[in-house]
N, C-alpha and C positions, 0 to 999 in steps of 0.2 A: 667837630664837623670838618675842620681842615684836613684831618687825617683821612676821613672818608673820601674827600675830594681827591686827595693825593693818591689814595689807593686806586680810585677809578682812573686817574691819569696814567698810573703805572701799568694797569691792566691793558688799557687801550694802546699805550705806546708799545707794549710787548706784542700786541697782535698785528699792528700795522707798520709798514715801512714807507719811506719816501719813494715815489716813483723813480724808476731807473731807465736808462737807455737800453735798447735791444742788445747792444754789444755787451753792456754790463751784465745783463741777464744771462747771456750765453756763457760768460766767464764764470758766473755763479753756478750755473748748471754743470759746467765741466768740473768744478771743485766739489759740488754736492749734487750728484745726478738725481737724487730723490725729488728735487723741486720740479723736475721735468717729467715725472712719472705719468703714464697714461692712466685712464680711469680705474680698471681692475687692479693694476699694480699699486696705485695710490691707496685704494681701499684695503688691499692686503697689508700694505705697510702700516696703515693706521691701526689695524687690528693687532698686528704683531708687535707694534711699538710698546704696548703696555704689558707684555710678558704673559706668563701662564702661572697657574697654580694647580695643585693636585686635588681632585675631588673623588668621591665614591658615589657612583650612581648605578642603580640596578645591580649592585653587588660588585661592580667593576671599578678599578682605579683608573681614572682618566685625567689627562691634562686639559685644563680649561683656560681659554683665553680670557684674561681679565677685562678686556675691552667690553665683553658682554655683561660684566658686572656693573656697567655704567659708572666707572670711577670718576668720570668728569662731572657727574651730577650727584655725587655722594651716594650712588646706588639707587636713586629714586626710581629709575626705570630699568633696573637690572633684570635680566632674563634668568629666572630660576630654573635650574634643570635643563633638560634637552641638550646636554653638552655634546653627545655623540652627533646630534643633528647639526649643531653649530660647527663642529669640527669638520663635518662633511661639506658644509658650505664653504669653509675656509679652504679646504682641499680643492674644491671646484674653482674658487678664485685663483688659487695658485696655478692651476692648469690653464685657466683662461688667460691670466696675466702673462704666462710664459708662451702663449700661443701654441700649446701642445694639444689642443682639442677643446671642444665644448664652446668654441667662440660664438657659434650660432645659437647657443642655448639662452633661454630666458629662465632665470632662477625663480622657482616657485615654492613659496612656503605655504603649506596647507595644514589644516588641523581643526579640531573642534573649537568652539568658542571658549574664551578664558584660558588659553594655554600659553599666552605670552607673545602672540604674533604682533599685537599692537605695541608691546614693549620693545620688540625687536626694532620696529620703525623708529621709535623715540630714542632708543639706545644708539642706533646708527647715526641719527641726526646729532645727538649730543656729542658722541665720540668723535665724529668727523669735524664738527665745529671746533672742538677744543684742540684736536690734533693740528688743525690748520693754523692755530695761533702759535704753534711751536716752531722753532727754527727748522727742524727736519721736515715739518709738514707744511711749509709755506706753499700757498697755491697762487699762481700768477695768471694774469690775462693782459690784454692790450687795450689801450685807448688812443683815440685819434683826434687830431686838430687840423681840420681842413682849412679853416678860416685863415690860419697863418700862412697859407700858400698864396694868398692874394696880395696885391700891392696896396690894398685899401687898409690903412692903419687905423681907420676909425673904429675898428673892432677891438682895439687894445688901448691900454693906458700908458703908452710909451713905446719907444723903439724896440726895447728888448723884452718887454713883459706881455705875455698873452693872457687873455681873460680865461679864468678857470671854466667859465660857462661854455667856452668853445671846445672843451674836451669831452669826447663821447666814448664811453666804455663799450666794449663788445657786449651786446645784450645776452650772449650765450656763452660767456666765459671762454672765448677762443684761446687756444694754446699759443703762447708767444712764438714757438718754433714754426707754427703754421704760416707765419709771415714770409718765411724763406721759400724760394723756389724749390721744387721737389728734389732736384739734384743736390743742391747745397744742404738741404735739410737731411738728406741721407748721410752725407759726410759728417755732419754734426752728430747725428745719432750713432754713427759708427764709433766716433770718439767717446761719446757718453757711455757706450755699452762695452767698452774694452774689458772691464773687470766685473760686469754685472752678471749675476746668476739668472735674473729675470730681466731680459732686455727691454728697454724703453721703446715703445712704438708711438709715433705721431703720424698717423696716416691721413688725418683730416686737414683739408685746406681751410683757408679763412672763411668765416661765416659770411653770408650775403651782405649783411650790414657793413662789416669791415671791408669786404671786397669792394663795395661801392666807394668807400673812402679811399682805398688803395688805388682804384681805377681813376678817380678824380685827380688824385695827386700825380699819378703817372702821366695822365693826359696833359696836365698843365705843364709839367716839367719837360715832357717830350715836345710839346708845342712851342715852348720857349727855347728849344734847342739845347736843353741841358744835357750834360754828360753825367756819368755815374748815377743813373736813374735810381737804382735800389737804395744807395746811401742817401740820396736826396729825399726819397719817399719816406725812409725810416729815420730821417734826421730827428733828433730829440724835440725839435719844434713841432713835429707832426705826429710822432709815435712815442708813446711811453709804455713801459711795462710796469704794472702795479700789482701788488698782492691784494687778495681779498680773503675775508673770513668766510669759510664755507657755511652755508645755511640754506634753509628752504628758499628756493628761488634763485640761489646763487651756487650752483654746483649740485644741489639736491632738488629734484623735482618730485612732488608728491601729488598724485591724482586721487582725490577722495571720492567716497561713494556718492556724495551729493553733487559733485561737479557735473555740469552738463555742457551741451554744445555739440557741434558736428565733430566727427572723428578728427578732422584737421585742426579744429580749434582746440580740442583737448590734447592733441599730440604736439603741435608746434606753435599755434597761435592763429591770428586772423589779420586780414588787411584792414587798414583804417582809412576809409574813403576820404575823410577830411584832410588827412596828411597827404594822400595821393594828389589832391588838388594843389596843395601848398608847395610841394616839392617839384623842382624842375626835372621831370622824368622823361621828357622828350618822347612822349607817346608810348611809354612802357611803364610797367609797375616798378616802382622804386622800392628795393628791399628795406630801405630805411622807414618805409611807411607800414611795416609789418609789426605786430604787437610782440611777438616772441614770448608770449606768456603761456604757451603749452608746456606739458610736463617734460617733454624731451628737451625743449629749449632751456627750461630751468635746470634740468639735471645734466645738461651737457658738461663734459669735463669730469664727471664723477659718478653720480648715482641717480637712477630713475625708479621710483617706487609707485606701483599701482596698488592702492589699498582697496580691500573688499572687491577683488577683481571680478567676481561674478556680476557686479553691477556694470562692468565695462567689458563684457564678453565680446561685444561687437568690435571693440577696439583692439582686442588681442590679435585678431587676424591681421589687422593693419600693421602690427609690430613684427610680423613674421620675418621680414628681410632686414630689419634694423640692426640686429646683432651681427649678422655675417657681412652685410654690405656696408653698414655704418653710414647710411644716407637716408634722408627723407626729403620731401618736396614741399616748398611753400606754395608753389604754383607749377603749372605745366612746364614752364621754362626755367624755373629757379629752384635749384636743389640746395641742400645743406648737409654737410658732413657732420656726423654725430659720434662722439666718443663718450659713451656712458655705459654703466653696468645696469642692465634691466633686472628688476626684481618685482615680482608680484606676490601679493598676500591675499589669501582667501580662506573662507570656511569651506566645509565639505560640499556646499551647494554648487561650487564650480565644477566639481567632479560630475555632478548630475548634468550640468550644462554641457560638459564636454562629451558625455556618453549618450547624448540624445540620439545620435545616429549610429551607435555602435553596432546595431543589428544589420547594418548595410555592408558589413565586412569590409572588403577592399574599396568600397565606394563612399566611405565616410568622408564628408567634406571638411571635417575638423582634424583629419589625420595629420596633415602637415603641421598644424598648430601643436598637436599633442606630441609630435616628434621633437619639437623644439623646446618643450617645457622640461626642465630639470627639477624634479620634485624633491622637496625636503619636508618631511611631515613632523610637525610638532605634536606631542602627546601630552596628556595630563601627567602631572608629577607622580612618580611612584616611590619617592623617598619621603619617609616620615619627617625627617628634619627639614627638608626643603618645603614641604607642605605646611609645617608648623611656622616656618619663617614667613611664608606667603600669607597665611591667615593673620599673623600679627601685623604684617604690613597693611593688610586690608582694613584692620580695625584701629590702627594707630598711625602716627607719623614716622614710625621707625623706617629707615631706609638703608642703614648700613648692612652690607652683605656679611653673613655669618662666616667667619673663618676661625677654625678651632685647631688647637695643638694636637688634640686627639679626640676620639669619639666620646670619651667621658665628658669632656667640656661641652661638646655638641649635645649630648644627652641631657646634661643639666639645663641647657637653654630650652630644650624641648619641653621639659617637665614644668618650667616656671609658670607661676600664676601671672595675672595681669590686672592691674588696678586702673580704672578709668573714671574720669569725671564726666557726668552726663547731665544734660538739662532735663528737668522734670516738667510735668504738665502745668505747673504753677509758676514757671519762670525761674525757679531756683536751681541750684546745682546739687546733685546727689552723687555719692560715691557708689560705684559698682565694682565688683571684683569677680574675675574669672579665677577660680581656685586652681592651685597647682594640678597638673595633669588634664585640665579642661581643654586647653588648646591642643595638647597632645592627643586627647581622645577624639576631638573633631578631625584632626589631621589624619589619625590612624584610620578612622572610619572612612574618610574620603579616599585614602589610598587603597584600602581593602576593596572598596567598590570598583576600583579601576584595574584590579589584578585579574588575570585569567585564572579562573578556578580550576581549570583542567590541567594546568601546568604549574604544579606546586612542588616544592623540594622534598622528594621522597614521600614519606608517610606524613609529612608535616602539613599544617594548614596555612591559611592565607595570612594570618598574623605573623607566623614564622617567616613566610616569604617576604612580607613587608619589612621585617627586621633585618633579614638577610640582605635585601636590596639596600637598606640604609647604612648598615655598618660593615657589610662585606663578609660577615661571618655570624655564626651562632655559637654561643658558649653554653654548654650544658655540663656543669660541674667542671671536671678536668678534661672534658672532651670539647675540642674546637672544630667546628664544621665550617669550612671555607666555601664561599659562594662559587668558586670555580670548580667545585665538585659536581655542579649541576649545569645543565644546558637549558636555558630558558628561551624558548622560541614561540611563546604564546602571544596573545594579543593584548599585552599589558599597556595601559595608558591610552587606549583608543576610545574608551567610554568611561562612564562613572560620574560621580558627583563633582560638578565644577566648584571652584573656590567661591564663585559669586553666590552660589546657593548656601554654602556653609557660612559665609560672611553675613548674609541676610538673616539667617536663622539666629546666629549669635547676637547680631545687632538688635533684633526684635526682643530677644530675652533681656538684653541689657537695658533697653529703652522702655520696657514694659512698666506701666504705671499701676500695676496690680498691687494689692495689699502686700505689705512686707512679708517676705517668705519666712524670715526668722526674726521676729521683733525683739527677741531677747539678745541678739547679737549686735556687735558694735558697727555694723554696716547695714544699709537699708536692704541690699540684695547681694547675695553670694550665688553666683552661677556655678554649679557643680558639674563634673563630667557627665553624670547621668542626665542632668537637665538638658544639656546640649545634644547628647546622643538620642534621647527620647524625642526631642523636638525635630531633629533631623529626620528620624525615621517616620514620625507622624506626618511630616509635610511632604513626603515623597509622592503620595498618591494624588495630592492636589496640585503639585508643581507641574506646569505644562511642559517643562523641558524633559520630563521622563515619561516613557511609555508605561503602560500597566505592567508589562513583563519586566521592565527594568526596575520599577518600584518594588515589585514582589521579590525580585532577586536581591536587591540591596537591603530590603528589610530582613531577609534571611541571614544576612551577614552581620547583623547588629550584635547578636549574642556573644560571638567570639571576641569582638572588640570590647564589650562591657566586661567580660571575664578578664581580659588582659589588663584593662585599666584598673579593675579592682585589685588584681595582684600587685600592681605598682603602688596603689594606695596602702594596701596591707603591708607591703615591705617597708614603706615610710613609717607607718605607725609602729611596727615591730622594732625597727631600728631605733626609733625614739624611745620606746618603752624599755629597751634593753641597752640603751646607750652607755649607761654607767656600769654595765655588767659584761661588756664585751672582752675579748681576749686582746691584749695589747701586742704590738708587733715584736716587742722585746721577748715576750714569752714564746711566741711562735718561732722567732729566730733561734732561740735557745734549743727548742725541740728539733729544728732542722739540723743544727750543728751536732746534736747528739746522735741523730739518725745517721748522719754522714760518718761520724766516728764509729758507730756500730757496724755500718756496712763495710768499712775498711778495716775493722778490727784493730784499730790503733788510735792512739791519742792524736788529736788535731789541734792546731794552733788557731786561736780566735782573738778578737780584740779584747776579750776578757781574760786571756791567758790560755794555757793548755786545757783541753777538755777530754776527759775519759767518758765513754758512753755510760749513761746511767739508766739501767733498765726500768727502774721505778719511775723516774721523771718521764720517760717516753710513755709508759703505761698510763700514768695519770693524765697526760695530755690527750692521749688517744681515746680514753674512756670518758673523760669529763668534757672535752672540747670538740673532738671530732664526732663523738656519738656513734661511731661505727662498730665498736666492740664492747662486749661486756666482760665480766670476770671470767667467763668460760673460755675466753680467747687467750688466756695466759695460764702458765704453770708457775704460780707465784708471781714473779715479775717477768719471767721469760715468755716471749711470745710464741704462739703456735704458728703453724704454716701459713694460715691466711693473713695473719698480721705481718709476718715476714714478707709475704708476697706484696702486700699493700705498700710496705715501706720501700721495697725495691722498685716496684712498677710505677708508683705514684710520686714518691718523694725523690728517690735517688735518680730515677730517669729524668725528672725535671731539672735536677741539679746538673746532671751530665749534659743535658741539652743547653742549659745556660752557659756552662763552661765552653761548649763547642761554639756557641754563637758569639762568645767573647774571647775566642782563642788567641786573638792578637794582643790581649792584655794579660798581665800576670794574674792567674786565677787564685783566689783565696776564698775559703768558705765564708768568711765574714763579709765578703763583698757581694754575696748573692742577695739579690733583691727578692725576699720571700714572697712579695706581692705578685711576682711573675710566675710563681708556681701555682697552677690552677687549683689544685686541691686545697692548698693553703689559703689562696685568695678566697675560696669558698668559706673557709673557717672564719676569716676576718670579716666577711660581708654577711654571711647567712645567719639568720635567726629563725626560730620556729616557736610555736606556742607551747611545745613541750618544755622549752627553756623557761618560758614565763611561769608555767605551772611548777616547775622545779624550784625556781628562784623566789616566787611570790605565792606561797601556799594559800594565803588568805584572799588572793585576788579573785574578784567576781565580775566578769564583763557585763553581766545583766544590770549591774548598778552604775554603769559608766555615765549615763546621761546626768544622773543626780546622785553621786556617791555619798553614802553616809559620812558624817564628819569623823575624823581621826581613825580612818580605816586604811588598810593596805591599798584598796582601790582608789581612794581619794589621793593618796600620796603618789601612786603610779600615774594617775591622770595629770596631776600638776606637773610632774617631771616630763611627761610625754608632750603636753601642750607647749611647755616651755622649750623643749628641744625642737619640736616641729617649727617653731618660730625662728630658730636659728637656721633652718633648712629652707626658708623662703615662704613659709606659711604665715598668714595673719592669724590673730587669735580666732577670728570667725571661721576661716577655712580650716584651721587646725581642729576646731571643735566639731565642725560638720563632718570632716573626713574621718576623724577618730570615732565619731558616733556610728557612721556607716559601717566601718570595719568591725567595731565591737558588736554591732547588731548581728552581723553575719557570724562572727566567732561564737557568740552566745548560743547559737543553734547547735553547735557541735562541741561545746566546751567539755562536757562530761566524758 
């Protein structure tokens, strides 16, 4: 327990500092200007502080800011996808922070429900909170002690010690430099900005609460005939600079959909009549009797978020002048300077609200508001791997953001099954399993419903488009098709099945208390890809979130997804069935070396010694393993023209390309990675049922469910089930998947 207490002490001690004098703060700012950054600049610095990583989205390689992966919270509120939109937001921040334009803009995040807009809010809060705990991200404000200016020492416990209760912090996080007169402040800022690419701006004066304390001190010292008024007012007995950890209410203001009150109450706060009576205001409203609990007051110094903005459409017009003028009013005679980045979040219903007067052309009363809104539109995910990750997050407690060395690693995660423990209707715990490819199937179907069917890659379909978006290319044998060969300008991601619908369908299947689906298997229920796909399609017409036209359109896209998922299952079963009969890489490498020697008509040196081209070895490999040529393609062991053409165009060309790409290294044929030659990769990876028939003459797929003892089919099944379990299947899911594949294969076996 002591270690936990110590860890808590260390975390808090790292987040907070002892208060300092105004002079000490200026010295710190001059040595580390970031501590004095204005709101948009601070937000930009927080985002950039965590670096970037490379991702592929919609077939394009993009740099993504790690800040939006919510690393401060272990990825719990990471925003998946929408990288281009988020990068556009950061670009806007950079423009606003540098005062190169868009200063009057209110940043608007729009998009359908369940696209990550709420995650954006949480991610911003988490990231800014944690950044403010670091040395570069320290955030400071001021606090005042007016009682120490009196000669009545009854308010303290000694001649030199003031009560902590007499210190009052700025309720709106006023910037410490706002204490200085404008001319002096300009000089300090000039020194701060000597080397800065994005200059620091501090245009705001002290807030009314702090101004009241400042004025009281100024009046007392002036009345007493004091000199050096500013140094007296800002003496450490009266003024301290303290750091604070950014959070909701302290640098971040959030206006929720359920918040009510007058526009002024929601924006800046309200007067407290009881306090007005208690304070000596001399016939005027005392700013210290104001609540300062409005969204702009809470967000002053950093960020103001209006969530579900359509519920506060009346308030948006009141915000019109805040970004460019940087000022609001508490009362007719009392104004307050504001330094905050305004951000609103809405569903598409705000569009409807803003367009209600569009038919009035130039007389639209909302035109000024629409001009100030800078729209960034979130869309549904169109990447298979991202949607798979999101579905798993919705069903489990997984939060870590997927980062992979290459697409093969990412693809392996997509295909994985998922085991879950569920409560049954009798109060017990039962095991449920999503078979491999089940999450992938749900994700692929979801993505396919979101793609523009009129904007597909060439003659290919929606599944190919989804795969192209996810990995950036399509591989067909030795042909690689890059995403940049196509221009996609359709309406991808603007509609489709939301993840919440998919999650609910899968959750219902997992939680179902129906009779056991497969009572002879070692788990109570295995949910297969077809189970989820059928349930998703069947529920479309009853789900209120879809129109009848949408439901019909999405149902029509089910078949292509089922076909692709079956192909994936079939490939798994074939690979398992032929796992012990495949071609090893040493054999393939030997063939490549002989082809290289044949093409150059000379002996080549390899790690196994000198190699002379062996026509018979090449012929055997090409006929037995490639399956491209029969005996008629050879004159004895000598190849005919089409075989020679194949060797030159497919094998030698690939070797030459490899040599060119590795031209800075000493090229040697034994260093060629044969797995990088597409046609050879296909040999290593691909199997078909002709191989099964050739290798296992007595095999009968119709007997798969219950094969007779001591038969070829029984032995093949045992090996297949065993191998599938090494590839992530459980005994139950391996049994069910292989049954499905063999049932389909048996129809065309002869």
